[in-house]
Backbone atoms as SQL, in Angstrom:
CREATE TABLE atoms (id INTEGER PRIMARY KEY, chain TEXT, resi INTEGER, resn TEXT, atom TEXT, x REAL, y REAL, z REAL);
INSERT INTO atoms VALUES
  (1, 'A', 1, 'MET', 'N', 0.633, -2.036, 0.353),
  (2, 'A', 1, 'MET', 'CA', -0.166, 0.301, 0.291),
  (3, 'A', 1, 'MET', 'C', 1.174, 1.069, 0.311),
  (4, 'A', 2, 'SER', 'N', 0.509, 2.831, -1.138),
  (5, 'A', 2, 'SER', 'CA', 1.650, 3.159, -1.322),
  (6, 'A', 2, 'SER', 'C', 1.265, 4.527, -0.229),
  (7, 'A', 3, 'ILE', 'N', 1.737, 5.568, 0.098),
  (8, 'A', 3, 'ILE', 'CA', 1.222, 6.070, 0.551),
  (9, 'A', 3, 'ILE', 'C', 0.299, 7.386, 0.255),
  (10, 'A', 4, 'LEU', 'N', -0.327, 7.428, -1.014),
  (11, 'A', 4, 'LEU', 'CA', -0.435, 8.402, -1.778),
  (12, 'A', 4, 'LEU', 'C', -2.031, 7.752, -0.882),
  (13, 'A', 5, 'SER', 'N', -2.241, 6.248, -1.858),
  (14, 'A', 5, 'SER', 'CA', -3.600, 5.662, -1.731),
  (15, 'A', 5, 'SER', 'C', -4.114, 6.087, -0.325),
  (16, 'A', 6, 'PHE', 'N', -2.935, 5.814, 0.980),
  (17, 'A', 6, 'PHE', 'CA', -3.402, 6.206, 2.671),
  (18, 'A', 6, 'PHE', 'C', -3.910, 7.550, 2.793),
  (19, 'A', 7, 'TYR', 'N', -3.821, 8.367, 1.894),
  (20, 'A', 7, 'TYR', 'CA', -4.426, 9.965, 2.073),
  (21, 'A', 7, 'TYR', 'C', -5.691, 9.257, 1.443),
  (22, 'A', 8, 'ILE', 'N', -5.214, 9.275, -0.142),
  (23, 'A', 8, 'ILE', 'CA', -6.484, 8.667, -1.305),
  (24, 'A', 8, 'ILE', 'C', -8.155, 8.934, 0.479),
  (25, 'A', 9, 'ASP', 'N', -7.445, 7.623, 0.712),
  (26, 'A', 9, 'ASP', 'CA', -8.664, 6.715, 1.486),
  (27, 'A', 9, 'ASP', 'C', -9.055, 7.094, 2.937),
  (28, 'A', 10, 'GLY', 'N', -7.971, 8.135, 3.393),
  (29, 'A', 10, 'GLY', 'CA', -8.523, 9.011, 3.975),
  (30, 'A', 10, 'GLY', 'C', -9.649, 10.214, 3.787),
  (31, 'A', 11, 'PHE', 'N', -9.191, 10.064, 3.386),
  (32, 'A', 11, 'PHE', 'CA', -10.103, 11.765, 2.569),
  (33, 'A', 11, 'PHE', 'C', -11.016, 11.294, 1.879),
  (34, 'A', 12, 'LYS', 'N', -11.282, 9.856, 1.679),
  (35, 'A', 12, 'LYS', 'CA', -12.398, 9.467, 0.904),
  (36, 'A', 12, 'LYS', 'C', -13.428, 9.135, 2.148),
  (37, 'A', 13, 'SER', 'N', -12.779, 8.730, 3.010),
  (38, 'A', 13, 'SER', 'CA', -14.086, 8.498, 4.632),
  (39, 'A', 13, 'SER', 'C', -14.328, 9.434, 5.425),
  (40, 'A', 14, 'MET', 'N', -13.725, 10.738, 5.374),
  (41, 'A', 14, 'MET', 'CA', -14.138, 11.709, 5.698),
  (42, 'A', 14, 'MET', 'C', -15.509, 12.025, 6.050),
  (43, 'A', 15, 'LYS', 'N', -16.506, 13.389, 6.536),
  (44, 'A', 15, 'LYS', 'CA', -17.525, 14.018, 6.211),
  (45, 'A', 15, 'LYS', 'C', -17.722, 15.180, 6.758),
  (46, 'A', 16, 'LEU', 'N', -16.370, 15.670, 7.951),
  (47, 'A', 16, 'LEU', 'CA', -16.955, 16.361, 8.482),
  (48, 'A', 16, 'LEU', 'C', -15.741, 17.564, 7.651),
  (49, 'A', 17, 'GLY', 'N', -14.518, 16.691, 7.549),
  (50, 'A', 17, 'GLY', 'CA', -12.840, 16.917, 7.516),
  (51, 'A', 17, 'GLY', 'C', -13.521, 17.669, 6.079),
  (52, 'A', 18, 'LYS', 'N', -14.174, 17.121, 5.119),
  (53, 'A', 18, 'LYS', 'CA', -14.610, 17.331, 3.675),
  (54, 'A', 18, 'LYS', 'C', -15.158, 18.860, 3.024),
  (55, 'A', 19, 'THR', 'N', -16.147, 18.874, 4.521),
  (56, 'A', 19, 'THR', 'CA', -17.117, 20.435, 4.413),
  (57, 'A', 19, 'THR', 'C', -15.734, 21.300, 5.040),
  (58, 'A', 20, 'LEU', 'N', -15.249, 20.552, 5.535),
  (59, 'A', 20, 'LEU', 'CA', -14.272, 22.042, 6.386),
  (60, 'A', 20, 'LEU', 'C', -13.100, 22.339, 5.733),
  (61, 'A', 21, 'TRP', 'N', -12.853, 21.369, 4.605),
  (62, 'A', 21, 'TRP', 'CA', -12.114, 22.149, 4.188),
  (63, 'A', 21, 'TRP', 'C', -12.548, 22.330, 2.264),
  (64, 'A', 22, 'LYS', 'N', -13.654, 22.495, 2.229),
  (65, 'A', 22, 'LYS', 'CA', -15.057, 22.552, 1.358),
  (66, 'A', 22, 'LYS', 'C', -14.507, 24.720, 1.817),
  (67, 'A', 23, 'LEU', 'N', -15.400, 23.986, 3.147),
  (68, 'A', 23, 'LEU', 'CA', -14.949, 25.685, 3.928),
  (69, 'A', 23, 'LEU', 'C', -14.028, 26.473, 3.793),
  (70, 'A', 24, 'ILE', 'N', -12.735, 26.112, 4.278),
  (71, 'A', 24, 'ILE', 'CA', -11.350, 27.037, 4.121),
  (72, 'A', 24, 'ILE', 'C', -11.110, 27.281, 2.447),
  (73, 'A', 25, 'ILE', 'N', -11.476, 26.274, 1.362),
  (74, 'A', 25, 'ILE', 'CA', -10.461, 27.000, 0.394),
  (75, 'A', 25, 'ILE', 'C', -11.529, 27.593, -0.666),
  (76, 'A', 26, 'ILE', 'N', -13.622, 28.099, -0.025),
  (77, 'A', 26, 'ILE', 'CA', -14.229, 29.452, -0.635),
  (78, 'A', 26, 'ILE', 'C', -13.614, 30.750, 0.259),
  (79, 'A', 27, 'LYS', 'N', -13.331, 30.283, 1.699),
  (80, 'A', 27, 'LYS', 'CA', -12.489, 31.668, 1.787),
  (81, 'A', 27, 'LYS', 'C', -11.756, 31.852, 1.893),
  (82, 'A', 28, 'LEU', 'N', -10.379, 31.262, 1.678),
  (83, 'A', 28, 'LEU', 'CA', -9.518, 31.634, 0.742),
  (84, 'A', 28, 'LEU', 'C', -9.114, 31.851, -0.313),
  (85, 'A', 29, 'LEU', 'N', -10.138, 32.257, -1.442),
  (86, 'A', 29, 'LEU', 'CA', -10.463, 32.470, -2.916),
  (87, 'A', 29, 'LEU', 'C', -10.675, 33.533, -2.332),
  (88, 'A', 30, 'ILE', 'N', -12.035, 33.533, -1.191),
  (89, 'A', 30, 'ILE', 'CA', -12.824, 35.840, -1.226),
  (90, 'A', 30, 'ILE', 'C', -11.543, 35.988, -0.933),
  (91, 'A', 31, 'ILE', 'N', -10.787, 35.773, 0.720),
  (92, 'A', 31, 'ILE', 'CA', -9.988, 37.037, 0.898),
  (93, 'A', 31, 'ILE', 'C', -9.378, 36.927, -0.504),
  (94, 'A', 32, 'PHE', 'N', -8.868, 35.743, -1.052),
  (95, 'A', 32, 'PHE', 'CA', -7.600, 36.516, -1.927),
  (96, 'A', 32, 'PHE', 'C', -8.060, 37.235, -3.466),
  (97, 'A', 33, 'GLY', 'N', -9.325, 37.230, -3.773),
  (98, 'A', 33, 'GLY', 'CA', -10.011, 37.960, -4.307),
  (99, 'A', 33, 'GLY', 'C', -9.912, 39.350, -3.958),
  (100, 'A', 34, 'ILE', 'N', -10.601, 39.447, -2.592),
  (101, 'A', 34, 'ILE', 'CA', -11.157, 40.828, -2.463),
  (102, 'A', 34, 'ILE', 'C', -9.533, 41.493, -2.736),
  (103, 'A', 35, 'LEU', 'N', -8.312, 41.401, -1.842),
  (104, 'A', 35, 'LEU', 'CA', -7.398, 41.427, -1.776),
  (105, 'A', 35, 'LEU', 'C', -5.956, 42.235, -3.691),
  (106, 'A', 36, 'LYS', 'N', -6.791, 40.463, -4.254),
  (107, 'A', 36, 'LYS', 'CA', -6.190, 41.169, -5.240),
  (108, 'A', 36, 'LYS', 'C', -7.348, 42.714, -6.408),
  (109, 'A', 37, 'ILE', 'N', -8.621, 42.446, -5.770),
  (110, 'A', 37, 'ILE', 'CA', -9.265, 43.972, -6.462),
  (111, 'A', 37, 'ILE', 'C', -8.370, 44.930, -5.784),
  (112, 'A', 38, 'PHE', 'N', -8.851, 44.895, -4.931),
  (113, 'A', 38, 'PHE', 'CA', -8.818, 46.262, -3.899),
  (114, 'A', 38, 'PHE', 'C', -7.054, 46.561, -3.027),
  (115, 'A', 39, 'PHE', 'N', -6.595, 45.809, -2.605),
  (116, 'A', 39, 'PHE', 'CA', -4.759, 46.202, -1.951),
  (117, 'A', 39, 'PHE', 'C', -4.475, 46.112, -3.526),
  (118, 'A', 40, 'PHE', 'N', -3.768, 45.351, -4.321),
  (119, 'A', 40, 'PHE', 'CA', -3.085, 44.774, -5.525),
  (120, 'A', 40, 'PHE', 'C', -3.038, 45.302, -6.893),
  (121, 'A', 41, 'GLN', 'N', -4.025, 45.959, -7.105),
  (122, 'A', 41, 'GLN', 'CA', -3.819, 47.524, -8.198),
  (123, 'A', 41, 'GLN', 'C', -2.928, 47.499, -8.726),
  (124, 'A', 42, 'ASN', 'N', -2.783, 47.830, -10.299),
  (125, 'A', 42, 'ASN', 'CA', -1.633, 48.062, -10.876),
  (126, 'A', 42, 'ASN', 'C', -1.408, 49.628, -10.915),
  (127, 'A', 43, 'HIS', 'N', -0.634, 50.395, -10.488),
  (128, 'A', 43, 'HIS', 'CA', -0.701, 51.555, -10.391),
  (129, 'A', 43, 'HIS', 'C', 0.378, 51.807, -11.427),
  (130, 'A', 44, 'LEU', 'N', 0.838, 50.830, -11.339),
  (131, 'A', 44, 'LEU', 'CA', 2.464, 51.384, -11.981),
  (132, 'A', 44, 'LEU', 'C', 2.256, 51.458, -13.803),
  (133, 'A', 45, 'ASN', 'N', 1.226, 50.404, -14.390),
  (134, 'A', 45, 'ASN', 'CA', 1.187, 50.237, -15.325),
  (135, 'A', 45, 'ASN', 'C', 0.264, 51.692, -16.253),
  (136, 'A', 46, 'SER', 'N', -0.414, 51.852, -14.709),
  (137, 'A', 46, 'SER', 'CA', -1.263, 53.566, -15.986),
  (138, 'A', 46, 'SER', 'C', -0.002, 54.757, -15.634),
  (139, 'A', 47, 'LYS', 'N', 0.743, 54.993, -14.729),
  (140, 'A', 47, 'LYS', 'CA', 1.686, 56.099, -14.319),
  (141, 'A', 47, 'LYS', 'C', 3.224, 56.024, -15.545),
  (142, 'A', 48, 'PHE', 'N', 3.461, 54.474, -15.729),
  (143, 'A', 48, 'PHE', 'CA', 4.859, 55.166, -16.516),
  (144, 'A', 48, 'PHE', 'C', 3.928, 54.209, -17.851),
  (145, 'A', 49, 'SER', 'N', 4.834, 53.890, -18.747),
  (146, 'A', 49, 'SER', 'CA', 4.635, 53.684, -20.211),
  (147, 'A', 49, 'SER', 'C', 6.269, 52.530, -20.179),
  (148, 'A', 50, 'SER', 'N', 7.441, 52.650, -19.649),
  (149, 'A', 50, 'SER', 'CA', 8.365, 51.685, -20.726),
  (150, 'A', 50, 'SER', 'C', 8.470, 50.847, -18.408),
  (151, 'A', 51, 'ASP', 'N', 9.216, 50.087, -19.046),
  (152, 'A', 51, 'ASP', 'CA', 9.573, 49.523, -18.001),
  (153, 'A', 51, 'ASP', 'C', 11.374, 50.221, -17.245),
  (154, 'A', 52, 'GLU', 'N', 11.472, 50.489, -17.913),
  (155, 'A', 52, 'GLU', 'CA', 13.259, 51.593, -17.500),
  (156, 'A', 52, 'GLU', 'C', 12.540, 52.503, -16.408),
  (157, 'A', 53, 'GLU', 'N', 10.990, 53.108, -17.278),
  (158, 'A', 53, 'GLU', 'CA', 10.689, 54.070, -16.157),
  (159, 'A', 53, 'GLU', 'C', 10.419, 53.494, -14.101),
  (160, 'A', 54, 'LYS', 'N', 9.525, 52.571, -14.876),
  (161, 'A', 54, 'LYS', 'CA', 8.922, 51.118, -13.617),
  (162, 'A', 54, 'LYS', 'C', 9.930, 51.583, -12.763),
  (163, 'A', 55, 'ALA', 'N', 10.983, 51.233, -13.076),
  (164, 'A', 55, 'ALA', 'CA', 12.150, 50.217, -12.125),
  (165, 'A', 55, 'ALA', 'C', 12.520, 51.511, -11.603),
  (166, 'A', 56, 'ASN', 'N', 12.668, 52.662, -12.336),
  (167, 'A', 56, 'ASN', 'CA', 13.610, 53.656, -11.682),
  (168, 'A', 56, 'ASN', 'C', 12.168, 54.389, -10.674),
  (169, 'A', 57, 'PHE', 'N', 11.241, 54.597, -10.361),
  (170, 'A', 57, 'PHE', 'CA', 9.970, 54.596, -9.455),
  (171, 'A', 57, 'PHE', 'C', 10.386, 53.587, -7.983),
  (172, 'A', 58, 'VAL', 'N', 10.179, 52.325, -8.497),
  (173, 'A', 58, 'VAL', 'CA', 10.670, 51.337, -7.137),
  (174, 'A', 58, 'VAL', 'C', 11.741, 51.888, -7.080),
  (175, 'A', 59, 'ILE', 'N', 12.972, 51.501, -7.695),
  (176, 'A', 59, 'ILE', 'CA', 14.706, 51.838, -6.850),
  (177, 'A', 59, 'ILE', 'C', 14.029, 53.019, -6.058),
  (178, 'A', 60, 'GLU', 'N', 13.234, 54.045, -6.410),
  (179, 'A', 60, 'GLU', 'CA', 13.575, 55.473, -5.614),
  (180, 'A', 60, 'GLU', 'C', 12.898, 55.407, -4.395),
  (181, 'A', 61, 'GLN', 'N', 11.550, 54.557, -4.521),
  (182, 'A', 61, 'GLN', 'CA', 10.531, 54.406, -3.116),
  (183, 'A', 61, 'GLN', 'C', 11.257, 53.500, -2.126),
  (184, 'A', 62, 'LEU', 'N', 11.973, 52.594, -3.118),
  (185, 'A', 62, 'LEU', 'CA', 12.933, 52.073, -1.700),
  (186, 'A', 62, 'LEU', 'C', 13.856, 52.207, -1.420),
  (187, 'A', 63, 'THR', 'N', 14.630, 53.424, -1.913),
  (188, 'A', 63, 'THR', 'CA', 16.079, 54.378, -2.049),
  (189, 'A', 63, 'THR', 'C', 15.719, 55.531, -0.734),
  (190, 'A', 64, 'VAL', 'N', 14.582, 55.655, -0.549),
  (191, 'A', 64, 'VAL', 'CA', 14.153, 57.588, -0.607),
  (192, 'A', 64, 'VAL', 'C', 14.925, 57.182, 1.177),
  (193, 'A', 65, 'LYS', 'N', 15.785, 58.491, 1.341),
  (194, 'A', 65, 'LYS', 'CA', 16.258, 58.631, 2.468),
  (195, 'A', 65, 'LYS', 'C', 15.196, 59.037, 3.266),
  (196, 'A', 66, 'GLU', 'N', 15.217, 59.248, 4.643),
  (197, 'A', 66, 'GLU', 'CA', 14.057, 59.854, 5.476),
  (198, 'A', 66, 'GLU', 'C', 15.285, 61.436, 5.497),
  (199, 'A', 67, 'LYS', 'N', 14.516, 62.485, 5.441),
  (200, 'A', 67, 'LYS', 'CA', 14.884, 63.908, 5.254),
  (201, 'A', 67, 'LYS', 'C', 15.000, 64.421, 7.473),
  (202, 'A', 68, 'ALA', 'N', 16.122, 64.864, 6.582),
  (203, 'A', 68, 'ALA', 'CA', 16.414, 65.231, 8.777),
  (204, 'A', 68, 'ALA', 'C', 15.816, 66.563, 8.996),
  (205, 'A', 69, 'LYS', 'N', 15.757, 66.626, 10.115),
  (206, 'A', 69, 'LYS', 'CA', 14.496, 67.433, 10.837),
  (207, 'A', 69, 'LYS', 'C', 15.310, 68.323, 11.042);
């Protein structure tokens, strides 16, 4: 008996576990879908036309030094 068949048989005999796994997958799809739509919008494509401009902007943002007080 292989390890894969052991896990397949165990998953087939689950009742509550299948429902919980379905619930977890649905929640993850909803959460990541909302995050993608609202938080990870692609602003660089609308602001810059070339890859070089995008790269320069990102480098500037990552290396900005704090202004002296």
